[in-house]
N, C-alpha and C positions, 0 to 999 in steps of 0.2 A: 302541161303548163298551160297556164291563163292566158289569152291571148288580149291586147287591147288596141282598140279600132279609135284613133284620133282621126277626126274630120280632116286634118291638115294634111295628112301622112296618104300617102296611095299604099303603103304596106302593113302590114299588123307589127306590133310588138309585144316582144316576150319578157318577163321578168328574168333576170338572172343572176345569182349571189344571194345574201341575203334580205330578207323584207325591207324596204324600201320605203314602206307606209305613201306608195305613188296614190296618188288621187289625180282626176281630171273633171274640170268645172267650165265651160262657157270661155275655153281659150286658153286656160289657167293650168299646166302643168303643175305637182309639186310633189318632189319626192324630201328623203332625207336620209342620212348617212348615221350609223350610230357610233360608239366610240370606237377609236382606232380602226375605225375601216377605212380602207387604201387599197390602192391597186400600184403595184410597185414593183421591179425587180432590179435592185440596188447594184449598179454598174461596179463599184468596188469591193464586194462580198464578204467586207471585213467582219464577219459574226455578225452580217445584218441578213433577215432571213427576207424571203420576197412574201409580200403581201397582196391578195388576189379575193379580199373578201367586200369590196364595195359593191351596193346594190345598183343595179344596171336595170334598165329598160329599152329592148335593143330590135330592131328589124333589119331586113337586109332589100335593100331598095335595087333596081335593076339598069345599069347604064352609068352614064354621067350625070351629075346632078347635082344641086347645093341643097344645103339643110341648114337649115337657121334659125336661131333662138335668141330673144333677149334672155339673158340669165342674172337672175335676183339672187344674191348669198346673205343669208343671216348667219355674217361671221361671229365666232366665238373665242377661236384657239387660232395658232398659228394651221398655215397649210389646209383650213379649211376652203372645199371650191365647187362650188359647181360645174359639170363638166360634160361640154359634148365628144362622145366617145367611138373609135371606130375599130374595129376585132376582126383580126383574119385569122388568128389562132391562141393556143394559149400561152406562147411566146412571141406573137407577132399581133402588135395592139396599139393605138397611141389616144392621148387628150388633150383635146385645148380646153382649158381652164380658164375661167374666174378664182384667185386661190386667193389667200392672204397670207403672202409669201415675204417675210415670213411675219411683216407686222402692216404691210399695205397691200392695197388690192391691186393684184395684178394680173395681166395677160399672159399665163405661162403654156408651155408644151412639155409633153413627154413623150416619146419615141419608143416602140420597145422592139428591138429585133434581139431575141434573144435576152440580151440585158436593158433594161430603161435608159433612156439619157434626160436630160432635166435642162428645161432653159426659159428663161425668164423674157417676153416681148417689153411690155410698156406697160407701167402704172396707171391705175383708174382715181378719178376722183369721185367714189361713192361706192355703192355696192351692187352697181349693175352696169352692164355691157351686151351690146350684140355679139355673137358668134359665129360662124359661119363653117360649116365643112363642108369640101366641093369635092369629087371625082372628076378627073378627067383623063381618062384610057387607062392607064397601069397604075396611074401617081392618084395621091390626094393633097388638096391644098388646105389650109388653114388660115382666115381672116376673121378680124375682130373689128368692132365699129362703134364708135361712142353714139351715133345717132340713126342705126338700119339704112344708111344712103350710103355714104362714102367709108369703102373697107379697106384696112392696112394689112396688106400681106403681113404673114408672119410665117408662114413654112409650107413648103412642098416635099413631098418623099413617096417614097413605097415602104411595103409592108412584107417584100419578100418575093417568093414563089405562090406563097400560100396565098397571097393577095390576089396573084394572076388567075385565078379561078375564078373570079367573081363572085365568086362567097362571102365577099364582105359584110359586116353586121354595124349597122351604124344605130345610134340613140343616146340616151341621156346617162349620166351618172352623178352621183352623191360622195364625198369624200370628207373624213375628217381623222387623219392619222392619228395626230398625237393629241388630240380634244375630245370631250365628252359627246362629237355628236352635233351635225350641222344641217340646218332645212335649207333647200335650195328650190325656188320658182322659176318655171321656162314659161315665157307667153310671147306672143309674136311668133308663133313658130309656122315654120312657112316651108316648102318645096318645091323646087323648079326643076323639072329635067334640064340637062345640059349643065356643062360649065360655064361659068364665067366667062365673060367676053376676053376679060385681059387679067391674069394673075397680078399683075401690079402698077395698073392704073385708077386704081380706085374704085372699080367698076363692081 
């Protein structure tokens, strides 16, 4: 696999899944999902097949951390999304998304432990939002922000025993579950060692 070295990140990234047409120039990462590409394991199981072919660019940070990016999505169809992604196993992973859900930009989350759940947090006026994934001990925290300064708590969770080995991958993903494709831009990328001072105080 080809390794990517982004100056903002202290760990290399590798490409997973199909070609995401990834490119990086002067602090701006771009990628795209193809038609009907997604990563989701339906919880109902009613004739719906799991999908796992969304393009991802992932690496393995050590210890507690905060991983931040401003995500801008060129929405074209329902559920198009730019994603910060956490992976601990084939059925143990999570997504923090700016998603067209189904016709309004929305901060959404999916946590998969065998099967996926699906939850909306808050809507966004526009096509961009700041997203942050943090690891604190055995747990992960999701936050979102309109300005990159004050953070709204979205979710706190674990990914089970596999995550406890400390081998979780984090990075970027794009999806277009029902559309013909979706382009995503990530900028203001940042990585900080240590968890946030407080998970629910806006820091």
